[in-house]
C-alpha positions in Angstrom: -86.8 -19.9 -42.8 -87.0 -23.6 -42.2 -86.6 -27.1 -43.6 -89.6 -29.2 -44.5 -89.7 -33.0 -44.5 -92.4 -34.7 -46.6 -93.9 -38.1 -46.2 -91.7 -40.8 -47.7 -93.9 -41.5 -50.8 -90.8 -42.7 -52.7 -87.2 -43.7 -52.2 -85.9 -40.3 -53.1 -88.4 -38.4 -51.0 -87.7 -40.6 -48.0 -84.2 -39.1 -47.5 -84.8 -35.7 -49.0 -85.8 -32.4 -47.4 -86.9 -29.0 -48.8 -85.8 -25.5 -47.9 -89.0 -23.5 -47.7 -87.3 -20.1 -48.5 -89.7 -18.3 -46.2 -87.8 -15.0 -46.5 -88.3 -14.8 -50.3 -90.9 -12.2 -51.2 -90.3 -11.7 -54.9 -90.3 -14.5 -57.5 -89.6 -12.7 -60.8 -86.0 -11.4 -61.1 -85.1 -7.9 -62.2 -84.5 -8.3 -66.0 -82.0 -5.4 -66.1 -79.7 -7.3 -63.7 -79.7 -10.7 -65.5 -76.8 -12.0 -67.5 -76.4 -15.3 -69.5 -74.2 -18.1 -68.2 -72.1 -20.0 -70.7 -71.3 -23.4 -69.4 -67.9 -24.9 -69.9 -68.2 -28.4 -68.5 -65.1 -28.0 -66.4 -62.9 -27.3 -69.4 -60.3 -24.6 -69.8 -59.6 -22.4 -72.8 -57.8 -25.3 -74.6 -60.6 -27.8 -74.1 -58.8 -29.8 -71.4 -61.0 -30.9 -68.4 -59.4 -29.3 -65.3 -62.4 -29.7 -63.0 -63.9 -33.2 -63.0 -67.5 -34.1 -62.6 -69.0 -30.9 -64.2 -71.7 -31.0 -66.9 -75.4 -30.7 -67.5 -77.6 -29.0 -65.0 -80.6 -26.8 -65.2 -80.5 -23.6 -67.3 -80.3 -20.4 -65.3 -79.4 -16.8 -65.6 -76.8 -15.0 -63.6 -77.9 -12.2 -61.2 -75.3 -9.4 -61.2 -74.4 -8.8 -57.5 -73.0 -5.5 -56.3 -70.0 -6.7 -54.1 -68.3 -3.2 -54.0 -71.0 -0.6 -53.3 -68.5 2.2 -53.3 -70.2 4.0 -56.2 -73.4 4.2 -54.0 -71.8 6.1 -51.1 -74.2 8.5 -49.4 -77.2 7.5 -51.6 -80.1 6.0 -49.6 -81.5 2.7 -50.9 -84.7 0.8 -50.1 -85.1 -2.9 -50.1 -88.0 -3.7 -52.6 -87.8 -7.5 -52.5 -85.9 -10.6 -51.4 -85.3 -13.2 -54.1 -83.9 -16.7 -54.5 -80.7 -16.9 -56.4 -79.9 -20.3 -58.1 -76.2 -19.4 -58.4 -75.4 -19.1 -54.7 -76.5 -20.4 -51.3 -77.7 -17.2 -49.8 -80.8 -15.1 -50.8 -80.3 -11.7 -52.5 -82.0 -8.4 -51.8 -83.1 -6.0 -54.6 -82.2 -2.5 -53.5 -83.6 0.6 -55.3 -81.8 3.8 -54.6 -83.3 7.3 -54.6 -81.7 8.1 -58.0 -83.6 5.1 -59.6 -80.6 2.7 -59.8 -81.3 -0.9 -58.8 -78.7 -3.3 -57.4 -78.6 -6.8 -56.0 -76.8 -7.4 -52.7 -76.4 -10.6 -50.6 -79.3 -10.5 -48.1 -78.4 -10.3 -44.4 -80.4 -12.4 -41.9 -82.4 -9.5 -40.3 -83.1 -7.5 -43.4 -86.7 -7.1 -44.4 -88.6 -5.5 -47.3 -88.9 -1.7 -46.8 -85.7 -1.4 -44.9 -83.3 1.4 -45.8 -79.6 0.9 -46.6 -76.7 3.2 -47.2 -73.0 2.8 -47.7 -70.3 5.3 -46.7 -66.6 5.7 -46.9 -66.2 8.1 -43.9 -68.3 6.3 -41.2 -71.1 9.0 -41.3 -73.8 6.3 -41.1 -75.0 4.1 -38.2 -73.6 0.5 -38.1 -77.0 -1.0 -38.8 -77.6 -4.3 -40.5 -77.0 -4.1 -44.3 -75.0 -0.9 -44.2 -71.5 -1.0 -45.8 -68.5 0.9 -44.7 -64.7 0.4 -44.1 -63.7 -1.7 -41.1 -62.0 1.5 -39.7 -65.5 2.9 -38.8 -67.1 -0.4 -37.7 -67.2 -0.9 -33.9 -65.2 -3.9 -32.6 -67.2 -6.9 -31.6 -69.8 -6.7 -34.4 -70.5 -9.4 -37.0 -69.7 -8.5 -40.6 -69.9 -10.2 -43.9 -68.9 -9.5 -47.5 -65.4 -8.5 -46.4 -62.8 -7.2 -48.8 -59.3 -8.6 -48.8 -58.0 -5.7 -50.8 -59.6 -2.2 -50.5 -61.7 -1.5 -53.6 -61.6 -5.0 -55.0 -65.0 -6.1 -53.8 -66.2 -8.6 -51.2 -64.3 -11.9 -51.2 -64.9 -13.4 -47.7 -68.1 -14.5 -45.9 -70.5 -14.5 -48.8 -72.3 -17.8 -48.4 -75.4 -18.6 -46.5 -75.2 -18.2 -42.7 -71.6 -17.0 -42.6 -70.2 -14.0 -40.8 -66.8 -12.8 -39.4 -66.4 -11.2 -36.0 -64.4 -8.0 -35.9 -62.3 -8.5 -32.8 -59.6 -5.8 -32.9 -58.2 -2.8 -34.8 -54.6 -1.9 -34.6 -52.6 0.3 -36.9 -53.3 -0.3 -40.5 -55.0 -3.7 -40.0 -58.2 -5.1 -38.5 -58.4 -8.6 -37.0 -61.2 -10.9 -38.0 -62.3 -14.3 -36.7 -63.6 -16.3 -39.7 -66.2 -19.0 -39.7 -63.5 -21.7 -40.1 -61.8 -20.6 -36.9 -59.0 -18.8 -38.7 -57.9 -15.5 -37.3 -56.4 -13.2 -39.8 -55.7 -9.5 -40.4 -57.1 -7.5 -43.3 -56.4 -3.8 -44.3 -58.4 -1.5 -42.1 -59.7 0.4 -45.1 -61.3 -2.8 -46.5 -65.1 -2.5 -46.7 -67.5 -4.9 -45.0 -71.3 -5.1 -44.5 -72.9 -5.2 -41.0 -74.7 -8.4 -40.0 -74.8 -12.1 -40.8 -75.8 -13.6 -44.2 -79.3 -15.1 -44.2 -80.7 -18.5 -45.2 -78.6 -20.3 -42.5 -80.8 -23.4 -42.9 -79.3 -24.0 -46.3 -76.7 -26.4 -44.9 -79.5 -28.6 -43.3 -81.1 -29.5 -46.6 -80.7 -33.1 -47.9 -80.9 -33.6 -51.6 -82.0 -37.2 -51.2 -81.5 -38.5 -54.7 -79.0 -38.4 -57.6 -81.4 -36.5 -59.9 -81.2 -33.3 -57.8 -77.5 -33.5 -57.9 -77.6 -33.6 -61.7 -79.8 -30.5 -61.7 -76.9 -28.7 -60.0 -74.5 -29.6 -62.8 -72.6 -32.3 -60.9 -72.0 -35.6 -62.8 -71.2 -38.9 -61.1 -67.6 -39.5 -60.2 -66.0 -43.0 -60.4 -64.2 -44.2 -57.2 -60.5 -44.2 -57.5 -60.2 -47.8 -56.4 -62.4 -48.8 -59.3 -60.0 -47.3 -61.9 -56.9 -48.7 -63.6 -53.5 -48.2 -62.0 -52.5 -45.7 -64.7 -55.7 -43.6 -64.2 -55.6 -43.1 -60.4 -53.1 -43.6 -57.6 -55.6 -45.9 -55.8 -56.4 -47.9 -58.9 -55.3 -51.3 -60.1 -54.5 -54.4 -58.2 -56.1 -57.8 -58.2 -58.3 -57.0 -55.2 -60.0 -54.0 -53.5 -57.1 -52.3 -51.9 -56.2 -48.6 -51.5 -52.5 -49.4 -51.1 -52.3 -48.2 -47.5 -52.4 -44.6 -48.4 -54.9 -41.8 -47.6 -57.7 -40.9 -50.0 -56.6 -38.7 -52.9 -57.5 -37.4 -56.3 -56.1 -38.5 -59.7 -53.2 -36.1 -59.3 -52.3 -37.3 -55.8 -53.7 -34.4 -53.9 -55.1 -35.5 -50.5 -58.9 -35.5 -50.5 -59.5 -35.2 -46.7 -57.6 -32.4 -45.0 -54.7 -32.1 -47.4 -53.1 -28.6 -47.7 -53.3 -26.9 -51.0 -52.1 -23.4 -50.0 -48.8 -22.1 -51.4 -46.2 -22.1 -48.6 -44.6 -18.9 -49.8 -47.8 -17.0 -50.4 -47.4 -13.3 -49.4 -50.6 -13.0 -47.5 -49.6 -15.9 -45.1 -48.0 -13.3 -42.8 -51.5 -11.8 -42.2 -52.8 -15.1 -40.8 -52.5 -15.1 -37.1 -54.0 -18.5 -36.4 -54.7 -21.2 -39.1 -58.0 -23.0 -39.2 -58.4 -26.4 -37.7 -58.1 -29.2 -40.3 -58.6 -32.9 -39.8 -55.9 -34.8 -41.5 -55.2 -38.5 -41.1 -57.2 -38.5 -37.9 -55.3 -35.7 -36.2 -56.0 -32.0 -35.7 -53.2 -29.6 -36.7 
């Protein structure tokens, strides 16, 4: 694991860096776990662009990831390879179970080829890195990832590279987690989680360095709001370069830096004990 910086042989190379992916041991993906990806260019079912700046990008196949693991309870699995996944920031581990079934899981930081994994619903396994079990049976103070918000729905939190949540407390029907953003929230104690921290933590340190690599990721250039007409953007129009004494925002007026987008009456808000720190208009709330 590490970031490599090459000699500045060109303008793009001067500001770019490369992730060496030292943990990767297997280059060819498992064909039985590949699925095609149909690109939509940011358009919804009626053809209207709802997500700006999407389009192009390199062709790739989707790797089916097992975010639930409840149908593998009690079956021992062995890590046969660690692969690069173009669809996510973390690496993925190929696990082959004793009954011959193969599955992909997000690869924890300390997981190596040859390690054995097992998932359980009754806490009959040791809380080792990579094992999956309900929060009810995980000792307090451990780092977990791939946490379910609803039991049986599959992992929804802490799935990207280098992330983890700390299990701080268990009381009644809820467990308390401290998330990477600083938010403290409760989740049902029967929700599953995987022990350890997600690997490839150096992913955030990589610098793309040039516009071409951004296009490979499927991100198209976006025009500044001040450069548009007044009817196309709240910051557009005017005889000079002025943002109208208002904070940066998108075409619909949603704040671009620190603006809240969460529904105020969302039912799960009562489970959040401490909101994450957000920087809005130069102040912390």
